[in-house]
N, C-alpha and C positions, 0 to 999 in steps of 0.2 A: 533351771530345769527343763523349761519349755523349749528352749533352744537345742538342748541335748535330746529331748523327746523328737523334735523335727529333724535333727541330724541322723538319729536310729531308725527314723521312719514308723516308729510302733509307739503305742502310748505305754508309758510306765506306770502311770495311777490312775485309779478310776474312784469315782464318788459314789458312795451308797449312802444316800440320805445326807446326815451331816459329817459323816465318817469318810476317810480317805484311806484306801487300800492299795496295795502294789498290786500290779498286773501280773500274770505270768513272765512277761518280758521284765517286767520291774524285779522280779524275784530273781531271774537268772543275772540281771545286771548287779543285784545286790551281792550274790554269791561271788561274782568276779571282783567286785570292789573290795570284798573282805581279803580274798586271795591277795589282790594288789597292795593292800596294806599290809598284810603278813609279810610280804616279798619284800616290800620297802624296808620294814624294820630288820628283815634278815640282811639285806644288803648293807643298811647302816651298820649293824653289829659287825659284819664281816670286815667292812672298810676301817671302822674306827677302833675294833678290837674289844668292842663291849660285850662280846660274847664269852669272855672269860678265857680265850685260848691264850695259851702261853706265848707270849711276846719273845722273839728269838734274836740274841744278840750275838753276832759273829766277830771274834777278836784274833788279831794277828800280833805276834811279837816274836822276836829272835830268840835262840834258844837260851842265852845267858838270863833274860827277863823271864822266860818260860820256866827255867829251871829254880832259879835262886830268888826270885822275888814275887812273881804273880802267884803262885798257888795259895799262900796266906792271903793274899788280897781278894782273891777270887773266892774263896772259902767265906771269907767275911762278907763278901758281896751277896752269895747265894743265901747266907743267913738273913740279911736285910731284905733281899727281894727274893723270894722263893719262887714266886710266879714267873720269873724270867728264866729261859732256857738259854744256856751259854753254849756257844759253838766255838771250839777253840783250834786255831790253826797256826802251827809254827811256820815260821816265814824265816828264811836264812839271811837275808840283807834288808837293809832299810830300803833299798829301792825296788826290791820286790813287794815290800810292804805298801809303799806308796802307789805302785802300779795296781795293786789290788784294791786299793781305796778309791782309787780313780775310775776302775772298772766295776765298782759296786760289788764286788766279792766279799769285802770285809766291811763292816759298820765302823768298826774302831780298830786302832792299831797302836802299839807301844812301840816306839821308834828311838833307836840309841844311834845317835849320828851327831856330826857337826851342825849347827843352824843352817838350814837351808830354807828359802822361802819359796813355796809353789803356790801359784794364782789359786788353784782349787781345792788346797788341802789347808784347813785349819788345824793349827797346833797350840798345844797348852804345855809349857815346859813345867816338869816334875821335879828334876834334880840335875844336878851336874855330876857326871861320873868321874871317878878317881882312877886312873889308868896306873897300873903297877908293872914294873919288869921284876918278874919272879924267877927264882932258881932254888933247887933243893938245898937243904941246909948242908948238903954234903959237897956241893958244886965249888970248885975252886975260886969261882969270881964273888963267892959270899964274904969273902975276906978282903975285898978291894973296897976303898972309901969311894974312889974316884974311877969312873968308865968313860972310854971314847968309844965312838961308832966304830972305828977300826977294831978296837978289842972285841965288840959285841959281834961285828961281822965275822970274826975268827970263830965263833961258838956255832952250835947247832941251835937254829932256832926254830921253834915250833909255832906255825901261824894258822890262824882260822881260814876258812876258805875265801877266795877272792870276792870283794864287794862288801867286805866288812870294813866299816868307816875307820877303825884304829889301825887295821892292817894297812889300808891304803896309805894313811898317814905315815906310818912306821916305814914302808918301803919308799915312801918319796923322799924322806930325809936321808937315807942311804944314798938314792939315786941323785939328790942334789949336791952330795959331797963327792960324787964319784966313786962310791963304794958298793961292791956288790958282795952280800954273805955267800960264803962257800957251802954252807950247809943249810937247806931250808926243808923242813917237812910240813906239809899241807895236811891239816886235819878238818873233817866236818863237824867234829864234836868238841865242844869246849871242855866237856868233862874229860875225853880223852887226853886232850893237851895237858890238863891239870894232873892227871895221873902219870903222864909221861914226864912231866917236869919232876914230879916227887920222885920218881924212879930215877933221877940223874940223867935222863937221855937229852936234855937241851934246856934253854931258857925261852920264856914267852912273855909277851905284852898282854896283859888281861885286865878286865874291870875289877876293881878291889871287891865288889859284892860275889864275884865268883871264887875268890881265894881267902876272903876274910877268915873263915874258921881255920884254914892251913896256916894262915900268917899267925895268928894267935897260939895255935898249938906248936908252932916251930918247924912244922914238916915243910914249910916253904919259907924262903928269905926274900925281902924286897931289896932289889939293886937299885943303886942310884942311875936315874935316867939322864944321859948326856944329851938329851934334845928338846927343844920346847915344841910341844904338841898342841894343835888347837883343842879348845875345849870340846869335850864330847857330852852331849845332854841327853837325856831320856825324856822324851816328849809322849804326850798322848794325842793321837791325830784322828782327824775323820773328814770326809769329804764337805766341803762348804755347803753344797746343795743337798745333803742327805738328811731325810726325815727320819728321825729316831722317835718313836714314842715315848711319852714320860715314864 
């Protein structure tokens, strides 16, 4: 304290008999010290989240996950962790999701794609998706036990937008065989594709989770797929360097 007194150039204490009291300068220093201690606590609370402010978790996922799988999961999560504020961002393709993770716009993403290793992204595989080729129960192909790519290419094919992993695979198989479908309609909505298939407008390749209810009810029919597709997985992904509070 003596060195501090010398540094300030003014006495902070005075002795009156056997007792020590703060000088006027000492009282001022005490007030500032208390403010500094309080500010230090506020800083630590703000940085560590100990001030009980709701932590925010920003999640991204493709439409199929957003619509058919995540609502129930997120509802359960909110019940278990009501203090966490969820911000949900639909992303159209897995590549967009990965870019948003790498630019710190998303904390977490659910990605449906073939397995791809990225040095900056950590992934945990949740399940393998079952892809099904579907048509309306009134479609003439539902009576076929076997199909060829050439036969499929003669039908109206309803596709998700470009960048979708299973659409990319589907089209590449045609190209490898030198076959190019005559009638292709592109949609931005999987639900729109499903309803158009039910109405008999065409056929489509979709994850089973999207059409499970309609397959069970008979409004959609599963067609044999005459091609081998690489497995599609749904993975939970986040940036390897991302700090997410407990």
